N, C-alpha and C positions, 0 to 999 in steps of 0.2 A: 614608505619613506616619510621622514619627519623633518621639519625645519627647526633650526635652533641657532645658537651662537657657538663659535669655536674660539678657544683661547690657546695660543701656542706656548704659554708659560714664560715667554720672554718679554711680552708687552701686555698691558692691561686692556688693550683694544680687542673687543669682540668682533669676530668676522662671521658674516652670514654663512650658514652651512646647511647641507642636506645630510641627514643621518640615515643610513640604511642598515638594517639588522640582518647580517649574514649568519649562517649556521654556527661558525666557529670564531667569528670576530664581528666588530662593528666598523662599518666603512663610513668615513667622514669626508665629504667633498666641500671645500671651502673656497671663498673668493674674497679678496680685499683689493680694491682699486685695480691695478693692472696685474696683481698676483693671484695665483690660484694653486690649489694643491689637493692631494688626497692622502688621508691617514687611515691606517688599518690598526685598530685596537684589539689586541688579543685578550680574551676574557680573563685570564689569570692575572693580568696587570691592571684591571679596572677597579677603581675604588668609588664607593658611594659617599657623597657628602650631604646631599639633600635628596630625599626620595619620597614624594607624595603625589597626590592627584593633580596638583596645579603646577608644581615646579620640580624638575628632576635635574640634579647637577651630578655629573660623573667626572672623575679625574682619572688620569692614566700615567703609568710609569713612575720613575723616580724624579728627583728634583732636577730642573724645574718641571713640575707636572703640567701636562696639557689638560684641558678640561672642556666640557661642553655643557651648555645650559639649554634645556628644552622646556618650553612652556605650553606645549600642545597637550590637551587631555587625551588620554589613551596611550601615551608613550610609556607610562609606568606599567600599565597592564600588558602592553606588547612585550616589554622586557621580561616580565614575569612568565609569560607564556613561552617566549622564544628560548629563554635561558634559565628555565626552572632548575633550581639546585645550584646555580652558580654562586660563588662566594659573595660577589658584590650585590646579589639580589637578596640574600638572607638578611633578616633583621638583626641588628646588633643585640637585640634583647631576646632572641629566640632561645638561646641556650640557657639564659637566666629563667625564662618562663617555663622551660621544660623541667626544671629542677623540682617543681611542685612544692607543696606545703612543707614536706620534710626537708627539702633542700633549702627553702627559705629560712626555716627554723635553725638548721645547722649553720647556715651562713650568718644569720643574726647573732647566734651564740658565739661564733668565731670572732665577729666584729666586737662583741662585748668583751670577750677575753682580751683581745688586742688593746681595747680602750682601757681596761683595768690595768694591764701590764704597763702601758704607757703612762698612766696616771701615777701608779704607785712606785714604778721603777724609773720610767723615763723622765718625769718631771724633776725628781731629786738629782738624777744623773746630769741633766742639762744645767741645773742650777749650780752643781759642783763644778762642771766644766766652765761655766761662765765665771765663777769665782776665781779660777786659776789664771784668768786673764785680766783681773782687776789691775789698774795702774798702781804702782808702788805708793804714789802720793795719796791716792784714794784710800788704799788699805791702811796706810799710816793714820790718816785722819779718822777713819772709822774706828781703828783700834784705840786712838786717843780718847774718843768720846766714850767708848765702852769702858776703858780703864777708869776715866773720871767718874763715870756713873757707878761702876762697881765699888770704887773706893769710898763712896758715901757710907758712913757708918762703920767702916773698918778701922781698926786700931793699928796704925803704922808704927813699927819699931824703927825709929829714925836712926839710931846708932847702928843697928844691924843692917839697915838699908845702905848706909854709907859704906860700911865695911864690905858688904856684898858687892856694891858697885865698884869698890876698889879691887876686890878679888877679880871681878869680871874684867876690869880695865887692864889687869896684868896678864890676862889670857890672850893668846893669839886666836882670834875667831874670824870666820868668814860669813858675812851676811849682807844681804841687800838692804836690810833694815837696821837703823840704829837700835841697839838693844838697851832697854831700860828695865832694871829689876827693882822690885819693891818687896820688903819683908813685912808681913802683917802678923799680929799676935793672934794665933788661932791654934787650938789644941788638936785640930784635925791634921793628920799627916798628909800634906798635899802640896803640890806646886803645879802651876798651869800657865799656858801661854795664850795671850790674846793676839788678835791680828796686828800686824804692823810693828812687832818687836817689843811688846810689853809682856813682861814675865812677873808673875806674882808667886812668892814663896812663903809658905807658912813657917813660923819659927819652930813649930813642933818637929818638922822634918829635919831641920838643921840640928836641933838639940839631940836627935837620935843618931846622927852620923858620928863616926869615930875617926874618919880619914878625910882630908880635904879632897882627895881624888874622887870620892863619892859625890861631893858637891860639884866638882868640875864635870863629872859624867852627867849629873842631873841637869846642869846648865846647858851642856852640849845637846842633851836630849830635847830640852824645851826650845833651844835655838833651832834645832832641826825642825820642830813643829812650825816655828815661825817661818823659816826659810822655805820650807816646802808647802807653806800655806795650809796646813792641815786644819787649823782653827777656822780660818775663813771658809774653807770648803765645808767643814762640819756645820758651821752656822748657816751657810747657804742651803745645805741639804735639809737641816732641821726646820728651816723656815720656807722651804721651797714652795709649798702649797699657798701659803699666805702671799709670798712674793708674786706667784702667778696670778692670784686673784687681784692683787693690787695693780699689777700691770694691765690686766684685762679691763678693770674698772677705772683706770686712769689715776689711781691713788698712789703714785710712785713715792710721794713723801711719807706715806704710811709705812713703807718698808723700813726706813731709817728709824721711825718711831717705835716700831715693834722690836727692832734689834736692841734699842736702848732700854725698852721696858723689860726685856729679858736678860739684861746684862748680868744680873746677879746669879743667873742659873748657868752661865756659860762655862763656869769652872767644872761643871759636871759633864761636859761634852765627852762622848766616848769616841775613840778613834778605832779604825779598822786594824786588823792584825798587820796588814801591809804598812799602814802609817806608823804603827809602833815600831815595827822592824826597821823602817827607814830612819826613824828618830834615834833608836838605839845605836844604829850604825853611825849617825851623826855624832852621838855622844862619844863613841869609841874613837872616831876620827879626831875629835877635839882633844882628847887625852893624848893621842899620838902626836898631833901637831905641836903640843906643848911639852912633850917629853915626860908626860906623867904616866904613872903605873896604870896600864890598861885594865888591871883588875878592879879599878875603882868602880867600873860599871857593874861587875859581878858582885862586889861587896854591897853595892847599893841595892841590887835586886834581891840578894839573899837576905839582907837585913829587913827589907820591906816585906819579904815573904814569911819570915820566921818569927818576927818580934810580936809585940802586943797587938790586940785586936784593932787598935786604932789604925794600924798600918793597912788593915784589910780595906779600909775606906779608900785608901790611895790605890791599892791593888785592884779594886773593883772597877776603876776607870782605866786600868792598864792591864788587860787580861793576858792569859797565856804566859805567865811568868816563867814557868819551867822551860817552855819552848824558847823563850827569849834568852834565858841564861845559856842554853845549849847553843843557840845561834851566835851569841856574843863570844862564847868560848871557841866556837869554830872559826870566827873571824880573827880572834886573837892569835891563832896559830899562824896566820899570814903576816903578823906584825913582828918586826925584829928591830928593836931599838932599846937603848939603855935609858932607864928612868933617871931623871935628874931632879935635884932639889931646886926649889924656887923660893927664895927668901921673901919676896914680895907677896906671893900667894900664901905662904905660911904665916906671915904677919897678919894679913887680912883674915885668914882662917882663925887665928888666935883671938882676934877681936870679936869674931862672930860667936865664938864659943864662951866668951866671958859672961 
């Protein structure tokens, strides 16, 4: 028989107790002031929380758990002899130790694989997830800084920018962000969206278009990138490792600096197939909302795919063009409306083509 303290799980008060080790259970007789009682602990419900030569603490049952604390030397050895093989006697590390060198190596390699997967997949995924919850005001401010930084050294075509903004203003669009378009003089056939509603269009892509519905489809596509935050997510993914290190080392201001330092490269950001499909759908929806010929999206894709090599630079950042055309044509089958002329759009289009 051993002496110790009994805790009933309802109060923090320890009550003097005598602990007796029976073949199939532990008997605990306790006394506190004018109260006394006897508890029988079945072996399969006993848990070890501290188990050494000087102090042994056992718990019992579910919440709130009863517990005993025994400070007598010899109690640990008595438990091991009496209940050899019982679950609460076995060390938590026995199974780990039994794995041997081979098991340790396999376990170590498994942990390494998990760490590598988390680093190369998990970190970018978490950064992208965080970007999708940026406040609109924050994303707008970030986009404005990126746009201003990018525009340094660019030749803006002011007349075409005004005409394109007029064209955009005559369109019925839906966006959480105010859309601002800028036309720059550049021979590369390209257009891209920055966070917060800023869209940059190279004059070369406008020059190659033959129908203003192509332009409407292009704008709808880029507005789709803005609304769905594809640019913000792509930036967060591409800079995720730097962002992680900046946060770990407390250099949060460095994140904004590196984003601005790389502003000139963000027009080459590549989107996933899913992102491109979502934005193509947004372009088709904009055409539908404005009663414009939905074939504008198909004309745009076909022209970019089949014309001069310069178009390939644009296509390279917008992959799987054949599949995208097929998907657009599939969605067009579900649209039924009559195309209408729009004098305001056509007038702005005429100015762009001058």
